[in-house]
N, C-alpha and C positions, 0 to 999 in steps of 0.2 A: 504494500500500500504506500503510495506516495505521500510525503508529509503535507499536511495542510499548510498553506502559506498565508502570511499576514505581515504587515509592516512592523507592528509592535505587538508583542504578546504580553499580556498583563496577568500576573498570577494573583488572584484575590479579588473579590467583588464587594469590598466594604467601601467606605467613603473615599479612601485614597485611590483604590483601583478604579472606581466609577468616575471620579473626577478626572483621572488621567485619560480614561477612554473618552469622556465627554469633551475635554479640551482638545485632544488629538483629532477626534472626528470633526470637531468644529474647524480645525485648521486643515482639513482635507486629508488626514492620515488615517489609514485603516488600522483599527485596533481590535484585538480579540482578547476578551476576558475569559479565563477559566477559573472556576471556583468549585471547591469540593462540596459546597453546600447545595441543597436542592432549591433554595430560594434566598431572598435577602434577609436582613436582620429581622427576627421575630419579636425582639424586645427593644425598649427605648434606648438602653445603654447610653451612648454619648448624646448630649442634648444642648449644651450651651454653645451657641453659634455666634462667633464674634464679628465685629464690623469688617475686618479684613476678609473673612470668609464670605460674607455677604457681598463684598465688593467683587470678589471672584465670580460669584453667582451672577452678579449684575453684568459683568463683562461677557460671561458665557450665556447670557440671556435666559437664565432660569430663576432670576431673583423673584419675579412676580409669583411663580408657582411656589417657591420656597416660603415667601412671606405669607401666602394664603394658608399654609400649614403651620406657621410659627405663631408663637405668642410673644409679643414684645415684652421686655422686662419692665417697661413702664406699667404693665398690668400685673406683674409679679415683683413688686419693688423691694421686698425685704428678705433678709435672713432672720429667722426667728429661733431663739435659743430657749428651750423649755425642758422640764423634767419628762414630760410626755405631752402628746397633743391635747389630751384632756386635763393635764395637770398644770402646775404652776409655770408661768412664763417668766424668764429671767431678764431677757434683753432682746432688742431688735437692732438691726443695722440696715441702712440703705446699701444696696449692692448693685454691681454691674451697670453703673452709670445712672441708676434710677433715682438716686437721691439728689436734692437740690444743690448740694455742694459739689457734685461731680457731673451733673447732667450736661452742663454747658461744655465741659471738656469733650465729652463724647459727641455731642451734636456738632461741635465745630470741626471735628476731626474727619468726618466721613458723611457721605450722602446716605449711608445705610445705618440702620439700627441694629444693635445687638439684640438677640432674641433667643427664645427657647424653641429649638427645633429638634425633636427626637430623631434618633438615627433611623428608626423604622418608618418614619414619615418622610425623611429626606432621601433615603436610598432609592425608592421608586421614582422619584423625580429625576435624579441623576441618570438612572438606568434608561428610562423611557426616552429622555432627551438624547442620550448617547446612541441608542438604537435608531432613533429617528434621523440621526446624522450619519449613519453608516457603520457604526460599531457592531461587533458580534459578541455574543456571550454564550458560554457553554456551562450550564449548571451541572452539578453532580459529576464534575470532572476534576480529578485529583492530580496535581503536579507531582511527579516522581523524581526526575532529575533533568539536568540540561548539560549540553556541551556547546561551547562557543568556539568559533574560529574567526578568521580575519573578515569574513563576509557577513556573519550573523550568528544566530543562536538556534540550536535544535533542542527542543524540550520534549521529553517523553511524558505522556500523561495517561491516566486511566479513567475510562468511563465506569463510574462506580455502580451503575445499574447492570451493565452487561459484563463487566470485568475486562473488557477489551482494552488493550494498550495501543496507542498510536502516537505519532510524532507531529509536532507543529514547528514549522520553520519560520523564523522571524528575523528581521534586521537587528532589532534590539529587544530586550526583555525588561520588564518592570516587576520587581517583587513587592507586592502589596498584600502579602499573606499574613499580616498580623504579628502578634507578640511571640508566637512560636514559629517564626518564619523559617520554612525549609529552604527558601532561596538564600536568605542571609547566612544560614548555617552552611549551605553548600559552598558559598563564596568564601567562607571563613573570614567574614568581616570582623575586624578587631573591635571588641566591646569593653567598655569601662563601666563599673558600677556593680550592682548586685541584683539577682533575681530571687523571687520567692522569699522575701524577708518577712512576709506576713500574708494573711489570707482574709478574705471576706466573702460575702455572698450578696447577690441582688435578688430581692423578692418582688416580682412583678405581680400586682394584684388589682382586683376591682372591688371597690367599696365606696359607698357614698359617705364622704367625710365633710360635706358642706357645712354641717352644723358646727364643726370645729375650726373651719378655715375661711369660709366665704367672707367673713368680716375682717380678716387679716391676711390677705393674699401674699404669698411668699414663694420664691423660687425654691427655697430649701427650708425645711423645719429640722433643726438640729436638737436631738434629744441627748442631753448630757446627764450622766449618772455616775455613781461611784464605780470605778473599775472593779471588775470581778477578781483580777489578779494583776501581777506586774506586766503581763503580756497584753492586757486589754487597754485600749485607748480611752474607753469610757464614753464612746460617742456613737450614736445611731443617726442616720441621715434619711429623711423622707422627702421626696419631691413629687409634685404633680406632673403627670404626663398628659392627662386630659382632665381639665377641671370639671368637677371636683370628685370624680369617681374612679379614675385610673391612676395608679401610683407605682412608684418604684421605691422600695425600702432597702437600705443597707443597714442591717441591724447592729453592725459593729465591725471593728478592725482588730484582728488578733495578730500580735507579733509572733513570729515563729514560723514553722514550715508545715504544720498540720493543715491539710486542706479541709475547709469548712464544707460540710454537707448538711442538708436539712430535708427531712421528710415533709410531705404536705401538711401534716398535723403540726409539726414543729414550726413550719413557716407561718401557719395561722396563729399559733401561740406567740411567735415573735412579733407579728403585726399587732395583735391585741395588746401585748405588753408595751410596745412603743407608743401606741395610740392612747393607752390607759383606759381601755374599755373592754372588759372581759366578755361582753355579750355581743361584740361586733360581728356582723354578718360579712365574712370575707371570702372572696373567690380567688384562689391562687391561679395565676395564668402561666407563670414560669418561675423556676428557681435556678439561678446560675451562680456557681462559685467561681472565684477568680483570685489571683495572687497579686500581692503588692510588689512592684518592681521599681527599681531606680537604675536604669541602664541605658546607655547610648553608644552607638557605634562611632568610632573616630574616622571611619570611611564609609560612605554610603553606596559605593559602586566598585565594580571590578570589570574591566573590559567593556563588553556590550551589555552588561546587566546592571541595573540601577534599582536600589531599594528605597521605598518610601514608607512613611507612617510608622506604625508600631513595629514594623520589621526592624527599624533602626533607632527608635527612641521609645522607651517603655517606662511608664511612670504611673503613679497613683492619680486618681481623677481630680485631685485638688487643682484649682485654677481653671478647670475646663479647657485644657490646652490640647488634649489628645487628638480628636478628629480635626480640629482647626489646623493644627500643625501638619497633620497628614494631608489634608486637602491642599494646603499651601505648598507642601513639598511637590505634589503632582503638578500643580500650576506652574511652579518654577521650572520643572523639568520639561513639560510638554512643549512649550514654544521652541525650546532648544532642539529637542528631538525633531520637531517638524522642520525647522530650517535645515538641519543636517540631512534629513531624508529628501527634502526638496532640492538638495544640491546647492543651497544658497550659503551654507556655512560649512566649515571644516569640522571634523569630529572633535577637534580640540575645544570647541565651544562647550561640549558636554562636561569637560573637566571643571567648569565653573559651578556645576551643580554641587559637588562636594564642598568646594570653597565657600559657597554661600549658605548651604543648608546644614552642614555639620555643626557650625557654631550655634545655629538656632536650636537644633536637636539637643545639644548640651544645655543650653539656657533653659529650655522648658522642663527638662528633667530635673535640673537643679532647683528651679522655682517650685515645681510641684512637690518635690521632696521636702524642701524647706517649709512648705505650708503645713505639712503634717506636724511640725514642731510648734505650731501656733496653738494647738488644742490643749496641751497640758496646762498652760497658764490659765486658761478659762476654767478648767476643772479645779485648779488650785484656788483661784479667786472665789469660786463657789463653795470652797471648803470641802470639796469632795475627796480630797486626799488626806484630810485630817479632821481636827475638831472644828466646831462652829457650824458648818453646813450652810445650805442656802437660807435657812431660817434667820441666821445672824444678819443677813442683809437688811432685815426689817427693824433691826434693833438700834438703839441709841448707843453712844459711847465711842471711844477712840478705835477699838478693834473693829467694830462694825463699819465705821467710817473708812478705815483703811481697806477693809475688804471690798467695799463699794468702789473705792478708787482703783483697786487692783482689777476688779471686773471691768471697769470702764477702759483701763489701759489694755487689758487682754482683748477686748472686743475691737478696740482701735487697731490692734495688730492684725486683725482679720482683713484690713484693707489690702494687704499683700496677697490675699487669695481672691477677694471678691471685687476689687477695684484696681487691679494691676493693669491699667490701661497701657502703660509703657511697654510691658512685656508683649502685649498683643500687637502694637503698632510701630514700635521703634526700630525694627530691623534695618540695619544699614549694611549692605553687602560690600564685600571687598573681594574682587576676583578679576580675572582677565576679561570678563564680560562687563566691566565698568571702566570708563576712562577717567584718568586722573586729571583734574583741572588745576592742580597745584595748590589748592586751598586746604586748610585744616577743617575738620568737622566742627560744627558748633558744639560747645559744651552744654551739658544739661544743667539748667538753673535749678531744677527740682529733681526729686528722686526719679531716676530714669526707668525704674520698674513700675512706679505708680503713675507717672505722667508722660503723655506723648508730647514730643517736641517736633513740630513740622519743620522740615528743612528740604531744600533742593540740592543738598550736597550729594554728589554722585554716589550711587548705591542705595540711597534712601528711597522710600516710596514717595511718589508724587503727592504733595499736600493737596487736600481737598479744599476747594473754594467754590462757592456758588457764583457762576457767571450767567450771562444772558445770551441767548441766540434767538434773534427775531423777537426779543422781548420776553422769551420764556426761559425759566431757569434751567441751567445745565451745569453739572459738576465738571471741574477739571478732569476728574477721573472718567467721565463719559467721553472725553475727547481722545483718550488713549486706549490702548489694548486692541482688541479685535484681531490679535495675531500679527500686528504690524508695529513698526517703529513710528514714533510721532515726534514732530518738532513743534515746540511752543515758543513763540517770539512775540514781538509787539511792534509798535510804530517805529519805523526806521530799521526794521530787521528783515527787509525784503531780500537781502543777500542770502539768507538761509534758505529761502524757497529755491533759488537757483542752485545752491549747493546741494539741496536735497535731490533735485533732479539729476545731478551728476552722480550722486550716490546710488540712486535707483537704477540708473543705466549700468553703472560699474558692477553692481552686485545683484541685479535683478530683484530688488526689494520693492515692497510697497511702503512708501513713507508718506504719511499725511502731515501737512503743515498748517498750523493755525496761528494767525496774528490776533492778539488780544489787546483791545484798547478802543478809544473813541473812534467811531467811524468804521471799525473793523467788523468782520462777520461775528466775532465773539466780543462782547463788551464786559466790562468789569464795573458795573454801576455801584456796587457796594464798596469798591476799592479794597476788597479783601485780598485779591490776588496780588495787587500792588505791594501789599505788606508781606506777602508770603514768598514771592518768587525769588528773591535774593539775586536778581540780575536787573540790568537796566532795560528800558524799552526795546533797545536794539539787540539785546542779548538773546541767548538761545538755550533751551533745554531740549536735549535729545532723550526721549523716554522709550524704554524697552516695551515689548509686547506685554510684559507682566506688570506694567505700571511703575517700575522702579527707574530712577534717573540713571541713564547710561553715561551722560556727560553734560557739561554746561560751559557756556562762554558768557562772561559777565557782560560783554558788549560786542557789537559787530566790529571787526577789524577795519582799518582804513582802506585796505586793499582787498577786493573781492576774492582774489585767488587764495588769500590766506584762509578765509572762511571755508572755501572749497577744500583746500588741502587738509585743514584741521578736521573737518567732518569726514572726509574720506579716510583719513588716518585712523580715527577712533572707531568708525564702523568696521574698517578692515581688521583692526585689533580684535574687536568683539567677535567677528565672524571667523577669525583665523585665516583671513584671505589677504593676499598681497595686493597692493594698489598698483595698477598699471597706468 
């Protein structure tokens, strides 16, 4: 039997693999997904979907469908800390940009809202859109092994229904097969950190809890109680997946290596205990156990095989970074693969994937792991580690006052998990796919994990500003993407249009050029872009297909040929092509 042929073979059909297939098919590249599962995710699992991810959906034209299934966090504004859902409540905090003190930061940074979008609602959107654009998917097909050569990759897979094995031949392969990645294992990618240092379980259940929560909507209800032993973090997490009857409960985190298992009866008891209602009518939909990991690869690729998502960065769900980072990995990789397969870029462009995404993988693993350390101070402040207990919070006297102060400080520390806007938006890439303009990056005036700093420094994501086209609002981010390079300039920057034409002819690229200013097609009536662009009217921003700045010129040179030479040079560098 001859191997089945495809441009890109993607192993795994979760958010990372589906996004890769969607982006590649949007760019005209045939992608084939194989997944050992018979269908998509059957439980909510990942849910917090940040602004950068929604920006990717916006560019790939699935944002409207995603928003229709999502719940904005303005409707789930809080994190609530309590003994049980029916029991005493200790504290609340505004989270994920929903509070008045942070809402403006989030609104100014993006045309998109952060929202709750469960994985089992998102995956069908990505799949149907990818299939509609020419991708192929094979369910119940297990990856066994692969062999790569100078021209491509041959993977051997097995049809799990028939037991038949067959080969798929691809130019490149993407390993998106999750936290137990066979692809990453076969590549022997170097890993740092640790696996299985704790266990937990997710209980997916149906139960009407509106009487406990409808008056206090929250994205998470955190039940804090005395630890059972030194291996117990003393924390249970409840989140709504469909208000207010469908829920996901994580009844606790246990340090150590014993895998947590629960029978249906035990799962019902765990739900009733955390809710604080022994008579609760609970219908269990699924019980999934999982391990706590803190691990990242120091290399994401080898030869013609690239890994994305949990295959190369595995961490606890704190900060909600998992699926977001996975989707962003695939988006970073897809345009580069497309240009190489289209013959417009040398394969050396693909080396920038590791340079750009490995540091991000390390950052999110470190951030999520640090967030686990935020919980013990909350338990200590509630007196759950010793004497006093939560009742002392209601008392007079210096000890009770100190305890209240400690609780306030401990909750404030949770900003690093639930309002870490900088972690989500501040990525600045340094690689061969970014041109050096000779400037130093802007220093962060505030905590770079908590706060986003807009900048056009090469490597950073293009800042969002609301502009106007024919009087209607349009984001700067709406001008870029679509699989092409974009040039943004202003009045007096006409030289860059001519330079872009030369680059298009030299490299067979599609480059869109926009002038922004009075009398131009795009206007800046709020003068927001004027404050953000960090170049003069005649300057130039070259923006990559993924919305990151590739290069900038502060102003137009006095001689037109200099502008042409500069743009040719930097695009040639990015594409790995010599300038003729």
